[in-house]
C-alpha positions as semicolon CSV with decimal commas, in nm:
position;residue;x (nm);y (nm);z (nm)
1;M;-1,821;-10,526;1,595
2;S;-1,532;-10,787;1,585
3;D;-1,184;-10,626;1,629
4;D;-1,122;-10,750;1,231
5;K;-1,362;-10,496;1,129
6;L;-1,176;-10,216;1,327
7;P;-1,026;-9,953;1,105
8;T;-0,660;-10,005;1,252
9;A;-0,697;-10,381;1,209
10;H;-0,830;-10,292;0,852
11;D;-0,595;-10,104;0,752
12;A;-0,306;-10,339;0,863
13;V;-0,447;-10,601;0,674
14;H;-0,491;-10,397;0,307
15;G;-0,196;-10,157;0,367
16;H;-0,374;-9,850;0,349
17;G;-0,271;-9,767;0,732
18;E;-0,008;-9,451;0,601
19;V;-0,022;-9,194;0,383
20;A;0,174;-9,163;0,118
21;V;0,422;-8,842;0,118
22;A;0,532;-8,694;-0,238
23;D;0,909;-8,624;-0,279
24;N;0,761;-8,271;-0,408
25;P;0,440;-8,123;-0,254
26;F;0,434;-7,853;-0,468
27;A;0,521;-8,083;-0,799
28;D;0,280;-7,990;-1,116
29;P;-0,007;-8,254;-1,113
30;G;-0,006;-8,214;-1,433
31;L;-0,389;-8,254;-1,656
32;P;-0,635;-8,513;-1,588
33;P;-0,705;-8,748;-1,902
34;H;-0,910;-8,610;-2,167
35;E;-1,220;-8,800;-2,196
36;P;-1,432;-8,727;-2,516
37;R;-1,765;-8,627;-2,527
38;R;-2,029;-8,769;-2,705
39;T;-2,053;-8,534;-3,014
40;D;-1,630;-8,611;-3,024
41;I;-1,729;-9,000;-3,090
42;D;-2,108;-8,984;-3,264
43;E;-2,163;-8,779;-3,552
44;R;-2,497;-8,823;-3,506
45;A;-2,480;-8,639;-3,172
46;A;-2,234;-8,390;-3,332
47;K;-2,525;-8,295;-3,610
48;R;-2,809;-8,253;-3,359
49;A;-2,610;-8,054;-3,168
50;E;-2,524;-7,831;-3,480
51;R;-2,882;-7,814;-3,539
52;Q;-2,982;-7,715;-3,169
53;V;-2,681;-7,426;-3,195
54;S;-2,849;-7,300;-3,556
55;L;-3,202;-7,324;-3,427
56;L;-3,091;-7,086;-3,178
57;F;-2,943;-6,858;-3,419
58;V;-3,266;-6,857;-3,639
59;V;-3,448;-6,819;-3,305
60;S;-3,251;-6,510;-3,238
61;M;-3,294;-6,376;-3,592
62;L;-3,665;-6,406;-3,578
63;A;-3,712;-6,231;-3,226
64;T;-3,505;-5,925;-3,353
65;I;-3,758;-5,980;-3,710
66;G;-4,014;-5,936;-3,360
67;F;-3,842;-5,621;-3,228
68;I;-3,891;-5,403;-3,523
69;A;-4,235;-5,544;-3,570
70;S;-4,331;-5,435;-3,227
71;Y;-4,176;-5,096;-3,241
72;V;-4,370;-5,048;-3,546
73;A;-4,710;-5,197;-3,511
74;I;-4,733;-5,127;-3,135
75;D;-4,921;-4,814;-3,026
76;A;-4,701;-4,612;-2,776
77;D;-4,981;-4,531;-2,546
78;K;-5,124;-4,903;-2,561
79;I;-5,185;-5,058;-2,200
80;V;-5,217;-5,425;-2,147
81;Y;-5,263;-5,673;-1,844
82;I;-4,961;-5,933;-1,806
83;F;-5,019;-6,172;-1,488
84;P;-4,810;-6,118;-1,263
85;L;-4,688;-5,793;-1,350
86;G;-4,982;-5,576;-1,370
87;H;-5,052;-5,285;-1,626
88;I;-4,740;-5,230;-1,855
89;S;-4,684;-5,058;-2,149
90;A;-4,736;-5,337;-2,468
91;L;-4,434;-5,172;-2,656
92;N;-4,217;-5,174;-2,408
93;F;-4,253;-5,531;-2,268
94;A;-4,266;-5,661;-2,652
95;L;-3,938;-5,436;-2,695
96;G;-3,804;-5,583;-2,388
97;M;-3,918;-5,970;-2,437
98;T;-3,791;-5,965;-2,785
99;L;-3,454;-5,799;-2,764
100;G;-3,366;-5,994;-2,466
101;I;-3,452;-6,345;-2,646
102;A;-3,258;-6,210;-2,953
103;L;-2,973;-6,181;-2,741
104;F;-3,004;-6,451;-2,511
105;C;-3,005;-6,704;-2,833
106;I;-2,719;-6,567;-2,942
107;G;-2,541;-6,617;-2,606
108;A;-2,692;-6,978;-2,540
109;G;-2,602;-7,069;-2,903
110;A;-2,242;-6,969;-2,897
111;V;-2,217;-7,130;-2,526
112;H;-2,366;-7,473;-2,676
113;W;-2,146;-7,463;-2,952
114;A;-1,857;-7,422;-2,738
115;R;-1,897;-7,689;-2,490
116;T;-2,022;-7,958;-2,743
117;L;-1,861;-7,903;-3,105
118;M;-1,530;-7,707;-3,020
119;S;-1,223;-7,886;-2,918
120;D;-1,210;-7,920;-2,576
121;V;-0,861;-8,023;-2,525
122;E;-0,671;-7,854;-2,274
123;L;-0,362;-7,687;-2,390
124;P;-0,100;-7,560;-2,102
125;A;0,032;-7,228;-2,211
126;E;0,402;-7,141;-2,044
127;R;0,399;-6,780;-1,898
128;H;0,654;-6,564;-2,081
129;A;0,768;-6,220;-2,088
130;I;0,520;-5,941;-2,169
131;E;0,673;-5,853;-2,463
132;A;0,642;-6,110;-2,728
133;D;0,921;-6,249;-2,976
134;D;0,892;-6,366;-3,322
135;E;0,892;-6,738;-3,196
136;V;0,581;-6,641;-2,966
137;R;0,386;-6,427;-3,221
138;A;0,416;-6,711;-3,483
139;D;0,307;-6,957;-3,231
140;V;0,003;-6,726;-3,144
141;I;-0,091;-6,743;-3,512
142;E;-0,051;-7,109;-3,541
143;Q;-0,280;-7,161;-3,283
144;F;-0,570;-6,891;-3,371
145;K;-0,535;-7,135;-3,711
146;T;-0,596;-7,427;-3,514
147;G;-0,843;-7,311;-3,313
148;A;-1,033;-7,160;-3,597
149;A;-1,003;-7,512;-3,778
150;E;-1,124;-7,714;-3,476
151;S;-1,423;-7,480;-3,405
152;G;-1,570;-7,598;-3,708
153;F;-1,641;-7,249;-3,812
154;G;-1,541;-7,322;-4,211
155;R;-1,700;-7,724;-4,193
156;R;-2,019;-7,612;-4,035
157;K;-2,187;-7,387;-4,254
158;M;-2,546;-7,429;-4,124
159;I;-2,411;-7,299;-3,773
160;R;-2,146;-7,009;-3,942
161;N;-2,448;-6,874;-4,183
162;T;-2,709;-6,877;-3,922
163;M;-2,468;-6,710;-3,655
164;I;-2,396;-6,461;-3,927
165;G;-2,733;-6,357;-3,995
166;S;-2,808;-6,349;-3,612
167;M;-2,508;-6,135;-3,557
168;A;-2,614;-5,938;-3,848
169;L;-2,990;-5,874;-3,775
170;V;-2,875;-5,763;-3,366
171;P;-2,765;-5,447;-3,436
172;L;-3,092;-5,315;-3,677
173;A;-3,280;-5,305;-3,338
174;G;-3,062;-5,044;-3,232
175;V;-3,105;-4,838;-3,565
176;V;-3,493;-4,936;-3,542
177;L;-3,435;-4,711;-3,221
178;L;-3,269;-4,366;-3,447
179;R;-3,669;-4,355;-3,573
180;D;-3,767;-4,152;-3,250
181;L;-3,540;-3,903;-3,393
182;G;-3,806;-3,858;-3,661
183;P;-4,014;-3,836;-3,868
184;L;-3,902;-3,441;-3,838
185;P;-4,202;-3,228;-3,628
186;E;-4,219;-3,036;-3,912
187;K;-4,529;-2,757;-3,812
188;K;-4,704;-2,975;-3,542
189;L;-4,521;-2,846;-3,263
190;D;-4,574;-2,468;-3,401
191;S;-4,963;-2,515;-3,275
192;T;-5,165;-2,609;-2,954
193;G;-5,471;-2,688;-2,883
194;W;-5,583;-2,352;-2,845
195;K;-5,530;-2,344;-3,223
196;E;-5,921;-2,368;-3,292
197;A;-6,012;-2,053;-3,084
198;T;-6,162;-1,758;-3,321
199;P;-6,354;-1,451;-3,245
200;D;-6,613;-1,652;-3,358
201;A;-6,596;-1,959;-3,181
202;P;-6,370;-1,880;-2,890
203;I;-6,200;-2,136;-2,626
204;R;-6,325;-2,069;-2,248
205;L;-6,018;-2,097;-2,015
206;V;-6,090;-2,372;-1,760
207;N;-5,961;-2,399;-1,420
208;M;-5,704;-2,719;-1,409
209;N;-5,822;-2,813;-1,042
210;T;-6,193;-2,714;-1,053
211;N;-6,280;-2,790;-1,439
212;E;-6,469;-2,500;-1,393
213;P;-6,470;-2,194;-1,656
214;M;-6,276;-1,889;-1,496
215;M;-6,390;-1,548;-1,459
216;A;-6,133;-1,235;-1,441
217;S;-6,282;-1,183;-1,069
218;D;-6,166;-1,528;-0,949
219;I;-5,822;-1,447;-0,993
220;A;-5,661;-1,230;-0,743
221;V;-5,409;-0,967;-0,782
222;G;-5,086;-1,153;-0,710
223;S;-5,225;-1,486;-0,705
224;L;-5,108;-1,780;-0,933
225;T;-5,360;-1,996;-1,155
226;F;-5,348;-2,272;-1,374
227;A;-5,609;-2,328;-1,675
228;K;-5,661;-2,555;-1,970
229;P;-5,880;-2,535;-2,276
230;G;-6,231;-2,553;-2,252
231;P;-6,480;-2,723;-2,464
232;S;-6,412;-2,661;-2,836
233;A;-6,550;-2,813;-3,213
234;S;-6,285;-3,121;-3,133
235;R;-6,327;-3,170;-2,789
236;P;-6,701;-3,098;-2,702
237;G;-6,602;-3,150;-2,310
238;G;-6,295;-2,975;-2,298
239;L;-5,933;-3,156;-2,216
240;Q;-6,030;-3,404;-1,991
241;E;-5,786;-3,655;-1,775
242;S;-5,951;-3,936;-1,935
243;D;-5,863;-3,863;-2,297
244;E;-5,668;-4,078;-2,414
245;D;-5,398;-3,805;-2,568
246;F;-5,446;-3,577;-2,278
247;Q;-5,064;-3,598;-2,151
248;E;-4,939;-3,500;-2,476
249;A;-5,214;-3,244;-2,511
250;I;-5,165;-3,060;-2,182
251;A;-4,784;-3,078;-2,229
252;K;-4,858;-2,766;-2,492
253;D;-5,185;-2,640;-2,379
254;A;-5,149;-2,570;-1,997
255;L;-5,153;-2,205;-1,915
256;M;-5,047;-2,013;-1,632
257;L;-5,248;-1,741;-1,516
258;I;-5,157;-1,427;-1,285
259;R;-5,274;-1,071;-1,242
260;I;-5,063;-0,770;-1,168
261;Q;-5,180;-0,421;-1,140
262;P;-5,205;-0,255;-1,510
263;E;-4,953;-0,016;-1,376
264;D;-4,686;-0,257;-1,286
265;I;-4,694;-0,429;-1,607
266;K;-4,356;-0,308;-1,838
267;D;-4,422;-0,429;-2,171
268;D;-4,710;-0,284;-2,354
269;K;-4,738;-0,554;-2,573
270;S;-4,813;-0,792;-2,316
271;K;-5,036;-0,580;-2,128
272;A;-5,238;-0,586;-2,485
273;L;-5,257;-0,942;-2,488
274;G;-5,409;-0,971;-2,124
275;F;-5,744;-0,821;-1,982
276;E;-5,740;-0,577;-1,665
277;G;-5,412;-0,699;-1,579
278;V;-5,462;-1,109;-1,594
279;L;-5,167;-1,247;-1,802
280;A;-5,226;-1,574;-1,946
281;Y;-4,859;-1,734;-2,013
282;S;-4,753;-2,114;-2,112
283;K;-4,675;-2,271;-1,838
284;I;-4,433;-2,511;-2,040
285;C;-4,080;-2,346;-1,966
286;T;-3,862;-2,275;-2,289
287;H;-3,559;-2,480;-2,204
288;V;-3,618;-2,837;-2,179
289;G;-3,997;-2,841;-2,111
290;C;-4,058;-2,839;-1,754
291;P;-4,405;-2,709;-1,619
292;I;-4,292;-2,367;-1,462
293;S;-4,501;-2,362;-1,051
294;L;-4,300;-2,099;-0,887
295;Y;-4,391;-1,785;-0,872
296;E;-4,273;-1,460;-0,647
297;Q;-4,549;-1,261;-0,559
298;Q;-4,398;-0,917;-0,518
299;T;-4,116;-0,984;-0,773
300;H;-4,353;-1,117;-1,034
301;H;-4,074;-1,340;-1,123
302;A;-4,177;-1,701;-1,254
303;L;-3,926;-1,965;-1,181
304;C;-3,851;-2,285;-1,329
305;P;-3,797;-2,578;-1,065
306;C;-3,579;-2,766;-1,303
307;H;-3,303;-2,601;-1,391
308;Q;-3,367;-2,230;-1,264
309;S;-3,507;-2,068;-1,546
310;T;-3,622;-1,740;-1,421
311;F;-3,898;-1,518;-1,630
312;D;-3,989;-1,146;-1,591
313;L;-4,378;-1,185;-1,587
314;S;-4,446;-0,859;-1,575
315;D;-4,211;-0,802;-1,842
316;G;-4,330;-1,045;-2,124
317;A;-4,211;-1,300;-1,948
318;R;-3,828;-1,253;-2,055
319;V;-3,549;-1,462;-1,922
320;I;-3,383;-1,277;-1,686
321;F;-3,183;-1,576;-1,539
322;G;-3,109;-1,972;-1,624
323;P;-3,039;-2,136;-1,962
324;A;-3,404;-2,082;-2,093
325;G;-3,328;-1,947;-2,467
326;H;-3,650;-1,756;-2,519
327;P;-3,958;-1,584;-2,346
328;L;-4,222;-1,817;-2,215
329;P;-4,520;-1,751;-2,528
330;Q;-4,844;-1,533;-2,404
331;L;-5,229;-1,647;-2,516
332;K;-5,416;-1,354;-2,590
333;I;-5,703;-1,343;-2,384
334;T;-6,062;-1,131;-2,327
335;T;-6,360;-1,195;-2,213
336;D;-6,729;-1,307;-2,306
337;A;-7,084;-1,139;-2,288
338;S;-7,075;-1,407;-1,942
339;G;-6,765;-1,269;-1,813
340;Y;-6,574;-1,585;-1,855
341;L;-6,224;-1,558;-1,969
342;I;-6,181;-1,685;-2,345
343;A;-5,884;-1,704;-2,585
344;T;-5,973;-1,613;-2,925
345;Q;-5,654;-1,744;-3,086
346;D;-5,355;-1,957;-3,058
347;F;-5,017;-1,874;-2,915
348;A;-4,841;-1,616;-3,127
349;K;-4,484;-1,793;-3,123
350;P;-4,426;-2,191;-3,067
351;V;-4,468;-2,310;-2,658
352;G;-4,185;-2,529;-2,524
353;P;-3,814;-2,553;-2,594
354;S;-3,650;-2,491;-2,939
355;F;-3,680;-2,731;-3,215
356;W;-3,536;-2,776;-3,558
357;E;-3,821;-2,632;-3,730
358;R;-3,926;-2,362;-3,476
359;S;-4,090;-2,026;-3,701
360;A;-3,996;-1,814;-3,442
C-alpha cells in the first residue's frame, strides 16, 4: 500500500484528521428532519392502507361471530386430533382460536392505522409542574382535537365504522360465556342413575375396581368399598368407563359402602336403609362435590380431602366438622334372591352440593 493511502496521509489531505468537539456536549440535538411516508404523499397508498385496516376489523367481527357459533354448536365433550397438538377439546380449540383472532385483528388494525394513516409528526412537550394551569389544560384539549382530526377518525368512515363494529362485537364473546350460568338445572340434579331402580327392577351394586356385583359378605366390618350402578334398562351393560357420559354420570352415581356392627349405628332411619350393617352413602361431598375417600375405622368418620368436611357415617352421615351444609344422602339397599346387594329406589335427597332448585 502506498503512503498516500495510509490513514494519516489520507486524513491530512481531506481534512479528517481531527474530531470536531461541540461547544456544549449536552446540547439538545433536536428532532431529525421529518420524512413523509408513502401514504402521506400517495392517496392510492393511503386508500389501500385504509382497506387493509378495515379488513382486519372485519376479520375480527367474523372471528367474534365464529366464537359465538362455536360455543353454541360444538359439543363440550367432542375431542379432535389436531397436529401437532394431539387430541384436544374441539370446543376449547375453537374458542381459543376465534377469540385470539378477534383480539389480534383489532390490535393489528389499530397499529397499522397508526403507523400508516395517522400523523407521525413528532411534537416535543416541555416538562411542567404536575398541576396544570389553565393554559396547559387548554393546550391539551387543543392537542386532543388536533390529534382527533389528524387521525382521520371522522374523515375515514370505513375505518371508523369497521372499528366500532369490531369493538362492539368483541364484548359479546364474554357475554355469551354467561350462558354457562344457565339454563337452570331444574330437576336434572334431583335424580341420579339409580332412579331406574324399583322393587320389580332393582339395580345391582357393582364394585368400582372389579366391575363385579357385590354381596354383603364381600364387605367386612370396618372396611370401605366404592360402588357404581350395574345393568339397568337404559344401560344394559351397567355404567362403564367407556361410556361417553361416564364422568357426568359417576359424579352423581358413585357410592361409598361401609359395614358397621348394627348395634353401633346410632340413627334408626339410617339402619333401616342399610342391610345387616352395610350402609351405602353418596361418595360426593355436599360442600363443593369432591369425592370422599378417607375413612376412620374406629370412629366411623368419613373425611373429604378437599376442605376437611367430616361426616359421621354411624349417625346418618351428619356433618360434624367443616363447611359442608348437609349430610351425605343415603341409598336404600337390600339383597336379591342370589344374595347380591341391590338398590330399589333412588336417593331420597339430591346428591352433591347445594343448588338453587334443590328440593331438600
